[in-house]
N, CA, C and O of each residue as an XYZ file, in Angstrom:
484
protein
N      -1.702    -19.145    -13.121
C      -3.042    -19.063    -12.576
C      -3.108    -17.877    -11.606
O      -2.186    -17.661    -10.820
N      -4.174    -17.134    -11.664
C      -4.299    -15.975    -10.794
C      -5.458    -16.163     -9.827
O      -6.359    -16.973    -10.047
N      -5.405    -15.397     -8.765
C      -6.445    -15.412     -7.750
C      -7.037    -14.016     -7.693
O      -6.701    -13.223     -6.814
N      -7.921    -13.721     -8.637
C      -8.538    -12.393     -8.703
C      -9.652    -12.265     -7.674
O     -10.498    -13.149     -7.539
N      -9.635    -11.154     -6.955
C     -10.709    -10.862     -6.016
C     -11.282     -9.491     -6.347
O     -10.550     -8.561     -6.686
N     -12.587     -9.385     -6.243
C     -13.306     -8.143     -6.494
C     -13.288     -7.338     -5.203
O     -13.759     -7.807     -4.167
N     -12.744     -6.121     -5.266
C     -12.656     -5.292     -4.062
C     -13.572     -4.071     -4.118
O     -13.520     -3.216     -3.234
N     -14.409     -3.986     -5.151
C     -15.372     -2.899     -5.206
C     -15.505     -2.269     -6.577
O     -14.821     -2.640     -7.531
N     -16.396     -1.317     -6.641
C     -16.669     -0.591     -7.876
C     -15.718      0.595     -8.003
O     -15.306      1.179     -7.001
N     -15.376      0.942     -9.229
C     -14.543      2.126     -9.458
C     -15.246      3.384     -8.948
O     -14.593      4.369     -8.604
N     -16.560      3.348     -8.903
C     -17.339      4.499     -8.432
C     -17.253      4.691     -6.924
O     -17.583      5.761     -6.414
N     -16.808      3.652     -6.203
C     -16.737      3.715     -4.743
C     -15.495      4.427     -4.231
O     -15.386      4.707     -3.037
N     -14.558      4.723     -5.129
C     -13.283      5.299     -4.708
C     -13.006      6.561     -5.519
O     -12.843      6.505     -6.738
N     -12.956      7.694     -4.831
C     -12.675      8.967     -5.491
C     -11.179      9.100     -5.762
O     -10.367      8.408     -5.148
N     -10.829      9.974     -6.664
C      -9.427     10.230     -6.958
C      -8.723     10.712     -5.696
O      -9.213     11.611     -5.013
N      -7.571     10.113     -5.385
C      -6.802     10.484     -4.207
C      -7.291      9.854     -2.925
O      -6.837     10.218     -1.840
N      -8.212      8.914     -3.034
C      -8.769      8.260     -1.848
C      -8.106      6.912     -1.603
O      -7.726      6.205     -2.537
N      -7.977      6.571     -0.317
C      -7.459      5.264      0.099
C      -8.545      4.564      0.902
O      -9.331      5.196      1.607
N      -8.565      3.246      0.775
C      -9.546      2.457      1.508
C      -8.937      1.134      1.925
O      -8.178      0.523      1.172
N      -9.271      0.694      3.127
C      -8.862     -0.618      3.608
C      -9.956     -1.621      3.269
O     -11.140     -1.368      3.492
N      -9.541     -2.771      2.723
C     -10.482     -3.823      2.345
C      -9.931     -5.153      2.849
O      -8.745     -5.441      2.685
N     -10.784     -5.955      3.458
C     -10.376     -7.294      3.899
C     -10.958     -8.336      2.949
O     -12.172     -8.419      2.766
N     -10.068     -9.131      2.346
C     -10.485    -10.210      1.456
C      -9.579    -11.418      1.678
O      -8.359    -11.286      1.772
N     -10.186    -12.579      1.760
C      -9.450    -13.838      1.891
C      -8.335    -13.751      2.937
O      -7.187    -14.091      2.651
N      -8.665    -13.307      4.122
C      -7.721    -13.208      5.245
C      -6.576    -12.240      5.008
O      -5.541    -12.339      5.667
N      -6.740    -11.311      4.084
C      -5.729    -10.282      3.829
C      -6.375     -8.917      4.002
O      -7.511     -8.686      3.588
N      -5.624     -8.024      4.621
C      -6.048     -6.627      4.704
C      -5.281     -5.871      3.636
O      -4.053     -5.788      3.669
N      -6.029     -5.319      2.684
C      -5.426     -4.620      1.555
C      -5.707     -3.126      1.615
O      -6.733     -2.686      2.134
N      -4.784     -2.370      1.080
C      -4.951     -0.941      0.860
C      -5.280     -0.768     -0.616
O      -4.508     -1.185     -1.479
N      -6.420     -0.157     -0.909
C      -6.825      0.120     -2.285
C      -6.790      1.634     -2.464
O      -7.341      2.381     -1.656
N      -6.135      2.073     -3.535
C      -5.914      3.506     -3.755
C      -6.238      3.857     -5.197
O      -5.960      3.089     -6.119
N      -6.833      5.035     -5.375
C      -7.078      5.563     -6.720
C      -6.287      6.856     -6.881
O      -6.419      7.791     -6.090
N      -5.474      6.884     -7.910
C      -4.710      8.090     -8.243
C      -4.950      8.356     -9.720
O      -4.475      7.618    -10.583
N      -5.696      9.423    -10.001
C      -6.076      9.688    -11.385
C      -6.944      8.541    -11.871
O      -7.889      8.143    -11.190
N      -6.633      8.017    -13.026
C      -7.390      6.888    -13.564
C      -6.807      5.536    -13.199
O      -7.265      4.509    -13.701
N      -5.789      5.519    -12.322
C      -5.146      4.261    -11.963
C      -5.534      3.810    -10.562
O      -5.803      4.619     -9.675
N      -5.553      2.489    -10.393
C      -5.841      1.894     -9.099
C      -4.624      1.095     -8.655
O      -3.945      0.467     -9.468
N      -4.360      1.128     -7.349
C      -3.226      0.425     -6.774
C      -3.704     -0.390     -5.589
O      -4.662     -0.017     -4.913
N      -3.028     -1.511     -5.339
C      -3.337     -2.352     -4.182
C      -2.024     -2.743     -3.519
O      -1.030     -3.034     -4.184
N      -2.049     -2.743     -2.194
C      -0.867     -3.105     -1.407
C      -1.343     -3.680     -0.084
O      -2.526     -3.605      0.248
N      -0.407     -4.256      0.672
C      -0.741     -4.672      2.025
C      -1.154     -3.433      2.814
O      -0.549     -2.371      2.666
N      -2.167     -3.564      3.639
C      -2.676     -2.452      4.445
C      -1.709     -2.056      5.554
O      -1.643     -0.887      5.933
N      -0.964     -3.018      6.071
C      -0.059     -2.764      7.195
C       1.354     -2.433      6.727
O       1.901     -3.096      5.846
N       1.926     -1.416      7.320
C       3.300     -1.013      7.031
C       4.253     -2.125      7.464
O       4.108     -2.656      8.565
N       5.228     -2.489      6.621
C       6.173     -3.539      7.001
C       7.187     -3.090      8.062
O       7.990     -3.899      8.526
N       7.157     -1.828      8.441
C       8.065     -1.317      9.462
C       7.542     -1.640     10.857
O       8.144     -2.429     11.586
N       6.424     -1.031     11.222
C       5.874     -1.231     12.563
C       4.377     -1.553     12.539
O       3.710     -1.455     13.569
N       3.851     -1.930     11.395
C       2.464     -2.395     11.313
C       1.403     -1.325     11.315
O       0.230     -1.633     11.531
N       1.768     -0.076     11.082
C       0.766      0.991     11.029
C      -0.223      0.774      9.899
O       0.123      0.208      8.862
N      -1.450      1.223     10.100
C      -2.492      1.103      9.074
C      -2.288      2.202      8.039
O      -2.529      3.377      8.315
N      -1.846      1.814      6.854
C      -1.517      2.784      5.815
C      -2.731      3.582      5.349
O      -2.581      4.724      4.912
N      -3.925      3.008      5.432
C      -5.123      3.745      5.016
C      -5.385      4.951      5.919
O      -6.164      5.832      5.557
N      -4.753      5.001      7.075
C      -4.882      6.139      7.991
C      -3.750      7.138      7.793
O      -3.682      8.158      8.478
N      -2.857      6.835      6.843
C      -1.704      7.694      6.576
C      -2.002      8.776      5.566
O      -3.156      9.104      5.293
N      -0.942      9.318      5.023
C      -1.016     10.425      4.073
C      -0.706      9.924      2.666
O       0.220      9.137      2.472
N      -1.473     10.377      1.698
C      -1.251     10.020      0.300
C      -0.912     11.278     -0.482
O      -1.653     12.260     -0.450
N       0.219     11.239     -1.187
C       0.612     12.319     -2.100
C       1.008     11.660     -3.405
O       2.066     11.037     -3.493
N       0.169     11.792     -4.415
C       0.409     11.082     -5.669
C       0.367      9.599     -5.394
O      -0.604      9.095     -4.830
N       1.415      8.893     -5.788
C       1.467      7.446     -5.545
C       2.300      7.102     -4.309
O       2.653      5.941     -4.102
N       2.613      8.103     -3.492
C       3.424      7.894     -2.292
C       2.515      7.876     -1.062
O       1.765      8.821     -0.816
N       2.595      6.785     -0.295
C       1.821      6.670      0.941
C       2.795      6.730      2.117
O       3.858      6.108      2.101
N       2.398      7.500      3.143
C       3.210      7.659      4.344
C       2.490      7.015      5.518
O       1.318      7.292      5.771
N       3.200      6.156      6.226
C       2.646      5.483      7.395
C       2.395      6.497      8.510
O       3.256      7.330      8.790
N       1.224      6.435      9.148
C       0.924      7.382     10.210
C       1.698      7.105     11.501
O       1.764      7.969     12.376
N       2.272      5.931     11.626
C       2.935      5.557     12.877
C       4.373      6.077     12.976
O       4.746      6.663     13.993
N       5.179      5.870     11.937
C       6.591      6.262     12.011
C       7.089      7.017     10.785
O       8.287      7.271     10.655
N       6.177      7.376      9.885
C       6.578      8.185      8.743
C       7.261      7.431      7.620
O       7.824      8.054      6.720
N       7.227      6.109      7.646
C       7.788      5.344      6.531
C       7.010      5.691      5.271
O       5.787      5.823      5.304
N       7.729      5.838      4.153
C       7.076      6.206      2.891
C       7.360      5.156      1.834
O       8.477      4.650      1.723
N       6.320      4.833      1.051
C       6.409      3.808      0.016
C       5.761      4.305     -1.274
O       4.788      5.058     -1.248
N       6.316      3.871     -2.394
C       5.729      4.172     -3.695
C       4.780      3.029     -4.045
O       5.207      1.880     -4.159
N       3.519      3.334     -4.213
C       2.513      2.308     -4.489
C       2.668      1.655     -5.862
O       2.095      0.595     -6.114
N       3.439      2.283     -6.745
C       3.634      1.688     -8.075
C       4.435      0.402     -8.012
O       4.224     -0.508     -8.814
N       5.363      0.322     -7.052
C       6.200     -0.877     -6.969
C       6.524     -1.292     -5.530
O       7.200     -2.300     -5.325
N       6.067     -0.551     -4.553
C       6.264     -0.900     -3.155
C       7.610     -0.502     -2.573
O       7.886     -0.780     -1.406
N       8.449      0.145     -3.371
C       9.798      0.438     -2.869
C       9.763      1.452     -1.731
O       8.900      2.327     -1.663
N      10.737      1.294     -0.842
C      10.871      2.167      0.318
C      11.525      3.471     -0.118
O      12.601      3.463     -0.716
N      10.881      4.580      0.180
C      11.459      5.888     -0.093
C      12.065      6.480      1.170
O      13.046      7.222      1.115
N      11.467      6.143      2.312
C      11.964      6.583      3.618
C      11.519      5.531      4.620
O      10.331      5.217      4.702
N      12.450      4.987      5.378
C      12.112      3.897      6.295
C      11.441      4.402      7.564
O      10.589      3.709      8.118
N      11.793      5.565      8.027
C      11.204      6.141      9.229
C      11.536      7.632      9.270
O      12.401      8.107      8.534
N      10.846      8.356     10.132
C      11.158      9.770     10.309
C      12.383      9.974     11.196
O      12.906     11.085     11.281
N      12.845      8.915     11.854
C      14.000      9.011     12.748
C      15.238      9.452     11.966
O      15.359      9.195     10.769
N      16.149     10.119     12.666
C      17.396     10.559     12.051
C      18.558     10.220     12.974
O      18.357      9.864     14.135
N      19.757     10.332     12.457
C      20.962     10.148     13.251
C      21.044      8.797     13.920
O      20.805      7.768     13.288
N      21.383      8.796     15.204
C      21.545      7.567     15.974
C      20.237      6.783     16.044
O      20.238      5.555     15.956
N      19.123      7.494     16.204
C      17.821      6.815     16.271
C      17.557      6.031     14.990
O      17.041      4.914     15.048
N      17.902      6.596     13.839
C      17.716      5.898     12.570
C      18.606      4.660     12.500
O      18.165      3.606     12.041
N      19.830      4.778     12.941
C      20.747      3.636     12.957
C      20.185      2.518     13.823
O      20.243      1.351     13.436
N      19.641      2.859     14.992
C      19.053      1.856     15.883
C      17.819      1.213     15.266
O      17.646     -0.004     15.338
N      16.963      2.028     14.662
C      15.748      1.503     14.023
C      16.118      0.516     12.926
O      15.519     -0.556     12.832
N      17.090      0.861     12.100
C      17.507     -0.020     11.008
C      18.151     -1.298     11.541
O      18.058     -2.347     10.903
N      18.807     -1.224     12.710
C      19.410     -2.415     13.302
C      18.345     -3.378     13.803
O      18.521     -4.595     13.738
N      17.243     -2.835     14.301
C      16.155     -3.663     14.823
C      15.302     -4.229     13.693
O      14.913     -5.397     13.723
N      15.018     -3.401     12.705
C      14.158     -3.837     11.612
C      14.657     -3.206     10.323
O      14.527     -1.998     10.125
N      15.223     -4.015      9.458
C      15.791     -3.487      8.218
C      14.696     -3.070      7.248
O      13.599     -3.628      7.266
N      14.990     -2.093      6.402
C      13.994     -1.626      5.439
C      13.482     -2.754      4.547
O      14.257     -3.544      4.009
N      12.164     -2.808      4.404
C      11.518     -3.794      3.540
C      10.490     -3.094      2.670
O       9.792     -2.179      3.108
N      10.417     -3.538      1.449
C       9.428     -2.981      0.524
C       8.023     -3.349      0.972
O       7.812     -4.342      1.667
N       7.083     -2.539      0.564
C       5.672     -2.803      0.778
C       5.206     -3.747     -0.320
O       5.481     -3.510     -1.497
N       4.515     -4.796      0.044
C       4.019     -5.731     -0.967
C       2.858     -5.088     -1.720
O       1.882     -4.639     -1.119
N       2.982     -5.054     -3.031
C       1.930     -4.526     -3.890
C       1.372     -5.654     -4.750
O       2.005     -6.698     -4.909
N       0.185     -5.434     -5.302
C      -0.500     -6.447     -6.094
C      -0.953     -5.862     -7.425
O      -1.214     -4.664     -7.535
N      -1.042     -6.716     -8.421
C      -1.554     -6.284     -9.720
C      -3.044     -5.995     -9.617
O      -3.797     -6.732     -8.980
N      -3.448     -4.907    -10.257
C      -4.845     -4.489    -10.242
C      -5.326     -4.359    -11.679
O      -4.605     -3.863    -12.544
N      -6.542     -4.806    -11.920
C      -7.166     -4.602    -13.221
C      -8.596     -4.114    -12.989
O      -9.165     -4.299    -11.913
N      -9.155     -3.494    -14.009
C     -10.538     -3.025    -13.942
C     -11.304     -3.677    -15.078
O     -10.906     -3.602    -16.240
N     -12.402     -4.315    -14.725
C     -13.280     -4.948    -15.714
C     -14.718     -4.622    -15.375
O     -15.177     -4.843    -14.254
N     -15.419     -4.096    -16.358
C     -16.838     -3.763    -16.193
C     -17.083     -2.948    -14.920
O     -17.994     -3.236    -14.144
N     -16.237     -1.917    -14.726
C     -16.369     -0.993    -13.602
C     -16.036     -1.611    -12.236
O     -16.299     -0.993    -11.205
N     -15.465     -2.815    -12.215
C     -15.091     -3.475    -10.963
C     -13.575     -3.481    -10.811
O     -12.850     -3.696    -11.782
N     -13.101     -3.246     -9.597
C     -11.666     -3.266     -9.289
C     -11.305     -4.687     -8.876
O     -11.850     -5.214     -7.905
N     -10.382     -5.307     -9.617
C      -9.962     -6.677     -9.343
C      -8.495     -6.696     -8.929
O      -7.653     -6.091     -9.593
N      -8.193     -7.376     -7.854
C      -6.829     -7.504     -7.359
C      -6.401     -8.947     -7.470
O      -7.127     -9.855     -7.066
N      -5.213     -9.158     -8.021
C      -4.644    -10.502     -8.167
C      -3.772    -10.776     -6.941
O      -2.673    -10.232     -6.826
N      -4.250    -11.601     -6.041
C      -3.533    -11.883     -4.806
C      -2.293    -12.740     -5.001
O      -1.472    -12.863     -4.093
N      -2.153    -13.336     -6.190
C      -0.989    -14.176     -6.475
C       0.109    -13.443     -7.222
O       1.216    -13.961     -7.367
N      -0.184    -12.255     -7.693
C       0.797    -11.530     -8.520
C       1.166    -10.213     -7.859
O       0.295     -9.407     -7.531
N       2.439    -10.005     -7.669
C       2.881     -8.733     -7.102
C       2.903     -7.665     -8.176
O       3.088     -7.955     -9.358
N       2.714     -6.430     -7.753
C       2.682     -5.321     -8.686
C       4.068     -4.854     -9.100
O       4.214     -4.162    -10.108
N       5.076     -5.223     -8.340
C       6.448     -4.766     -8.658
C       7.119     -5.677     -9.645
O       8.268     -5.442    -10.020
């Protein structure tokens, strides 16, 4: 059983655009890259930065707070933080790298639907 939620029209999101959407007590990041749509948790699992305020390059989103980078296709961590050396070791000791939760997205009749029960990875 799935929990599909309508997060908007495909016309509301330009290619390369990110948007924060709140549905059913969840803050989601909705992204359009080419003809594909992606959905993930809006908050970075590192330090809670708002990913919609970050940088998008292809399917890679960078957190504006600490530079953590995630692939929206599966949520995997590409870079946990911009810190290096000892600072990186300390950051990882305090908070270990965690993937970004992603969700399955479908498009029906020009509407973007996100399945809150199914992860995209």
